[in-house]
N, C-alpha and C positions, 0 to 999 in steps of 0.2 A: 307831322309827328308829336306826342308829347314828350316833353325835354324828362331826362331822366329823372328818376324820385329820389328825393334825398336819403340818404342809410340807415333806416329803422336805429332809433336808439338801440342803449342797451336794457331797456326795460318793455321792448315794443312785445315779448312775447307774453309778460304779464298783461297788458292792454289783452291780448288775443284773450287769457286766460280767465280775465277776470268775467265775470255774468254780466247780461245786461242789467237793465234797470227792472220796468216793467214785465217781463218775461226772461226767463235764465237765459235761453237762444233769440230770443226776440223771434217776428214774423217771418213764414217764410219768404224769403226776400224774390222769389223767383218772378212776382208783379212791379217789383222794381226797373225804372226805365237803365238804373245805373248796371243794375243785373242782366239786363238784355243788351246794354251794352258791350258788356265784357264775353258775353258767348256768343255774340254775332262777332266780335273782333277776334275771338280764339279760331270762331270755324271758318275763318279765313286762310285761304290756301297760299298766299304769300302777301306781305308788306303788314305785315300785322305789327301793332300797337302796343306791345309788350309795356312799355314803358306805365301808358295810361293802364293796363290788365292790374300790373302791378302794385302800380299806387290808389287805384281804384277797391280791389281786393283786399289790401290792407287796413282802410277805411271801412268796408263794409262790415269786417271780421270783426273790426273793433266797437263799430259802433250802431251797426244795424242788424246783423243776425249771426250765428253759431252755422256757418252752412258746408256740407264736404264738397260738392259742386265750385264752391268762393273760395275752397281750398286746393281744389286741383288746379284751376286756372291759377290760380296764382302761383304751385310751384313750379309751375312752364314758364309761367315767365320770370320767375325770381333765377332761374335755371339761364334763361334768354341775357339777362339784364348783368348778372353777375357770375355768373359761370359755377365752378366748384361751390364758389365761399355762398353763393345764393342758393344752392340746389340742397346744402344741409341747411340753410337757415330755412328753406320751405320745409325739409323734412320734419326741422323739430316742430314749426308752427304745427304740424300736420299731425305728430303726435299729441301734442298738447290739445289740439283741437278732440281727438280722439279720447284719449286717457280723461278728458276733463267734461265732458257734453255727449259722448254717446248716446246716452238716453233719451236726451233732449234734442240733439242738433237736428237740421235739417240735410237735406228731406226724411220725413218720416216714415215713406213707406219704404216696405222689404225690395221692391222691386225699382222703385227711387234712388232709395240708396245704395242699391249694387250700381246701379248704372253711374252713379256718384263715383263708388270707389272704382270702376273701371277707367279712371280716367289716371290712378295710380299706372295703368300699364301704358302711356301715352308714348308716343316710339321718340318723339319729341328732347326728350327726356334724356335719351342719352347721345342722340347727335350734341343739344345744347354742351354736354358734358363733354364729348369730344371738341369742340369750337372753343373750349376755356380757354382764358389767357392764363389765369391760375396753371403751376406746376403741379403735374398732378404725383402728390407726394404721398407716404406712406400715411400720417397721421391725417392728411383729411380722409387719405381711401378707408383707415380706419373708424373712423367719426361716422362717414356713410355710410359703413356696413354696421355698425351700434345702432343707429337711428334704423337703415332698412329695417335689419333683425326686430327692433324695439316694436313696430309697426305692425310688422308680418305674428308677432308674437300676441299681440293686443286684440287683431283681426281674428287668429286662430280662437282664440279664445272665446268670443263672441260669437263666432259666425261657425268653425268647425276648419276643417282644411281644406273645401273648395272655396274660401274667403277669397276674392281678388285680392292679386298682390300687384308691387313692384317688379311684375315678371320679366322686364327691358333690364330697368337700371339693375336688378341684385345682380344678373350672371357677367353686367360689365363691370361693376365693381370687384368684385371675385376674381376676373381674370386678371385685372389690372394688379391685384392686394397680391396673386399667384406670380405675378412676372417680379414683382419687388421680393420677393422672398430672398435671405441668403440661399446661395447655393453654393457647392463644391467644386473648385475648377476640375474641367477634364484632362485623365492625366495624371492627376496628384492621386496618388490611394491617403486615403483619411487616417488621422493618428488614433492612436490606442485608444486618447482621451476623448476625440471626435467620435471614435466608432460606440465607445458609451454611453456618449449622451442619446437623447430621444431625437428621434425622427425630425428634422428641421423642419416641416409641415406642422407637427405636432407643436409645438415649442413656440412658434410663432403666430400659432391660432391661438393659444391660451394666452401671449402675451397681448393678441388684439384684445380678448375681450376684458381683459383687465388695467387698462392701461389709462382706464377714467372710472368717475361714476357713472355711468351708463353702461359701461361693462360689469362692475359691480352687480348692479340693478339688474339687468339681464339676466347673467347665474343664475344670481342669487331668487331669480322669480322661477328661473327654469328648475331650479333645485326645489325650490318650494313647491310647484304645482306638478314636479314627482311625487313627491313626499304622499301630498295629498291624497294624487289618483292611486297613491298605494296602500293608504290606511293607514300609514306612518302620519299618524293627525299630530302627537305631540312634538315632534321633530317637525313634522310644518308650520305649527303656532312657531313654534321658536326661531326658524328663519321670518316671516312674515315680521315679526316682534321686532327683530334685531334689524333688520331692513327699516321698519317705519320708524321704530324708536330708540334707536342706537345713537344717531346727531341731534337727536330732536332739542332744540332749544328753546328758551320762550322767545314769542314771537313779541313785537315790540305793539305797544296796544297805548289807544288815549282812554283813559278811567276805562277799564276792562273792556273797551272792544276793541279790536283787531280789524288787519284788511282783508284776512283769510276770508276766505269766498265760504258761505254754508254750505256744506254737503247737503246733494239733493233729499227733497223731503221726504219723495216715494222711494229712499232707501229705506228704513227702517219702517215702513210698512212691507215692501217684499222680505224683511228677513223676521215680522212677526209672523206672516202668512207660509214662509218656511218651515218656520221653528213650531207650526201647530202640528207640524207631522211627526212621524216616528223614525225616519232618515236621519240618521248622525253623519251619512257623507253629505246631503243634500244641506242641511243646515251647516255647516262647518264650510261648504264650499262655498256657500250664497254669502255668510258671516265673513271669510276672508276674500271674496271677490270684493266687497262692499270698503273691507279695510284699506285694499289698495286704491280702492277709488280718491278722488283728490276731497279732505278733509273728514274724512273720514275714520282717520288716527288720530282726532284729534276730538272727534264725537264719543267721550266715553262710555256713552249709552248704548254703544253698540256692543262694547265688554261687556256690560253690565244685563244685557241681553242673552248675551253668550251664556254667561255665569250661569244664570238663572234654569238656561234649558240645560244647562249639561249637568248642574244638579238633580235638576229635575227627571233628568233619565239614568242615572247612576253612574254616570262619570265624576268619580273626585278626580281623579288625577288630574284629567283634563282642565276641569273647575277651579281647582288649588294653582294652577299653572297661568292659568287666565288671569285671573285673580292675582295672583304675586308679580306675572309678568308687567300689569298696569302699574305697580305700586314701586317698579323700581323707577320712573319718570316719574311720577308724583313726589316721589322721595326729592327727585336732583330738583325738580321746579315746581314748590306746592305750590308758586301760583297760578297754575295752570285752570285748575281749580275754581277760580276766578273770573276764568276770560270768557268774551265772546267769539263770535264770528261775526261777520260785517252787520249782518241783518239782523242782530242783536240776540240770536240764538245762543245760551251758554253751551259752552263746551260740556258741562255736565248736568242735568236735569234734577229736579228734582227728588225724585227716586234714586237715580245714579248716585247724586250727592249723600245721599240717607247712607246707601247701600257700601261707599268708600270710608263714611264717616264715621261707620261701624266698625269693620274692620282697621282701621290705622288707629282707633283709640282703644281697641280690644284686641290687638293681635293677631294676625293672618293664620298664626299654626294653634291658636289655642283650640281645644276641643269647643262647638257650641254645646253648651247646656240648658233643656228647656228649665223655666223659673219656677217651676215645680218638680223637679227633682229630687226630692228627698224621700226621706222614709223607705218601709217594705216594700210600697208598691211602686219603686223607681222608675224598673223596666218600661212596663204598664203607662206609664206616667208618660216618659218619654217617649215613647211608639205614638201617642195620641199626639204630645205635643208636636212631634216631628211630622204627622199624616197632616197637622191643621197648617203646620209652613208651608208643603207640597200645595197642599190646596191652594194656599193664597200665594204663592205662587203662580198659580193658571188663574188667578183671577177670581179664583171663587170664593171671596171673602165670606160672603152669609153662612156655605158651610163648614168654611173653617172655625169660625166663632162660634157656631153650635159645639165641634169640638173639643174647643175648650172651656165653653158654659158645662160643659157635661161633666167637668171635672169637678170632685165633691171636695170643698174645703172646710177642716177643722179647727183652724185658727184664724188669726187674724193677720197673721203675714202669707200666710198662704191663698188668702182672699186678696191681699195686694198685688202678690206674685202673678197671681191668676188676671186680674187688671192688667199689669203692664204688659201681660204675656198677649192680653186684645190689642193696645195700642202696638205691636210689634208686628199683630197681624196686620192692621189697619198698614201700617206702613211695607211691609210684603208686598202688600199687594194694592201699591201705587197708590196708597188713600192718604195722606200726610194731615190735608186736614181735618180727617175723624180724628187723628190719634193724636193734633194737638188738641181738640177739645176732650179726649180722654186723660190726655197725659195734666190738661190744665187743673179739670176738677181732680184727680190724682193730688195735684200737689197742693190742693185746699185740704187734703183729706187727710195726707199723713202728718202735716204741718199743725192743725186743729188734735191729731191724736197724738202729738208728740213722738211720730217716729225717730225722728233725727236720736233720741236721748236713747231709745232701747231697741232701735238697729239703724245704727247710722250708715252702716253700707249699703242696707236696701232704700232707704232713704237717697240715697246718692246716686244708686243706679236707677232712681225715678227722675230725678232730676237732670242728670246726664244726659237721657233718652228724651226728655221733654229739649235741653238746650239743643241735641243735636236737628230735630226738628225745627226747631226754632230759627238753626244757621241756615237750614235747605229753604223754609218759607220764605225770608227776610232775603236770599239772592233772587227769588221767584218772584216777589212781589212789587210793585211801582209805587210810588209816589206816599200819600198818608200813612197805609198799610204798611209799607215796608218801614217809615220811621218807627210808629207804635208798635212791629217785631224787634227792632233794635232799641226798641228802649226794655221791652221785658225781657231781653236775651240778657242787658249789661245787669239788670236786677237781680235778675235767676243767677248770673255770676257771682253776684255779690252773695247768694244766701247760700252757694256750693261751697265759697271761702270760709265763709259763720259755719258753716257743718261741721267740714273736715278738707283744710289748706294740702293737705299729701296731695288727698289722689284730686279737687280742685287743679293743683299746679301740671300733676298729670294727664290732666285732660283740655284745660283748657289755652 
């Protein structure tokens, strides 16, 4: 028999949660000799080498593959070797694997995945829990109950009510929880104070759910799911952001790069496909599910795309909430906008960064006014500009630019405003490079025609817009181009200070 493996270090769950280098979840491990060894050993009826299974599973999960079959074998082995504490650690590991790698983990086929999940119903889990040398305390039972509920909740969200469950272990834990609940001794009538209190089962269950961070998360997720399914979208968004951002701290980093694994690349593609439909329910459900996946709470592009969808679909209250909710963590930690995931992907892409900088500098509650909203035709012009913005948000930039170009211009000021509107349409459509070309040309034009002298406010608006674009492009550019953009931004800041130092101080 293999000697007992050393107890895992406190960060072993981080090793399991960290994506592998070449592929997020590695290759299917079923062809590996190590996988065959643990499978054959687990299938034995007696003299099973659980120490070997436990050590090998831990090694495979950390270095070779994220696999539900291996996780199931580990769960049983940990329960045998370490009793209830091992069972609890195994459930935590299983939950981390589900939440971090559900879409990409092995096995990929539906039938293979269901067979792997059926290992959760292994009767050995209860048998090994019964023989554990660790006393069955209320604390460990509550923690087991919360991990089981967390796994069940996740699987139900993904697979529906017919999902495989810990169908033998869950009743065992619940029964022992009931045995440990305080009861009133027989023959002693309850006092008036006791009679006025809620039933012991009610208070105990509430305490069980709220005695740890896992309990708070579990209950909040349940409330969020209920509100989302009930169509109470505003409150659902409030609960999800309170849970994901309420205790958000600035992560440690090395020159802007953190050790946080990047969210799965297919997530935003999935969201963009969902946002093409006209169903608000589907759009919010998709974005909220992604928001709870690892890393997506820091991928601010998710909020940007959701905001654009809500605005385009005439949901101003929800759009305003999404924007204002994001402002709270950014006000606490403005450095978040400069950080990257472990693979170098920024927390905020170029389009998202421009969007954030625009409402941070202009004030989120100020009404948006088109650049040509002046004169007797203000209403019709504003309508035309708004229509163009909606087209740009739907990536229909040529049609949006045609709308703006159809506007009549009677003065030099209106011509400059019209050109500025074209640059903003390019930004809204995600074409920051095009916007920079337009704004660079505008800068030369307004300086040649001495605009800072006869309309400094308009000149500052043009230059501020270009500074915002340069900042965003600088963050996304490598090498020599980044140095060139940095130099341009520095020169532009000096120019802004010369034209209007008060406006420059508020913006820079």
